[in-house]
N, C-alpha and C positions, 0 to 999 in steps of 0.2 A: 736735466736743467743745466748742469755744468757745461755741456757742449754748446748749448744755446748762448750762454753767457760768453763763452770763449769765442764763438762765431761773431757775436755782436762787437766784442772788443776788437777782434781782427778786422772787421769791416770798418769800424771807426778809425783804426790806425791807417788802413789803406786809403780811406777818404782824406784823412789829414795829410798823408804823404802826397796824394794827388794835388791837393790844394796848395801845399808848399811848393811843389814842383811848378805849378802854374804861376805862382807868384814870383818865383825865382826867374822863370823864363820871361815873364812880363818885365821884370826889372832889367834884365840883361838886354832885352829888345828895346827898352826905352832910351838907352844911352845915358840915363841918369846914374848918379852915384847911388850906392845902396842907401845911405842916409837920406838923400834927397827924395828918392823914390818912396822910401818908407814914410817919410814925413808927409808927402803928398797923398799917400794912401792910408794914413792913420794907423800905421803899424810901428810898433817899437822895434828898432833895429836889433835888439838883443834877442828877440823872439825868433 
């Protein structure tokens, strides 16, 4: 059971990293400042 839990945690971390990467790329491609992009997308800049 431990290995299944570890696998799920690892997959969740990988998915989160992929989502963050996509958001960072979208912000950079938008030409907006981080604060403005985050505000327009409902994301707190500190996250």
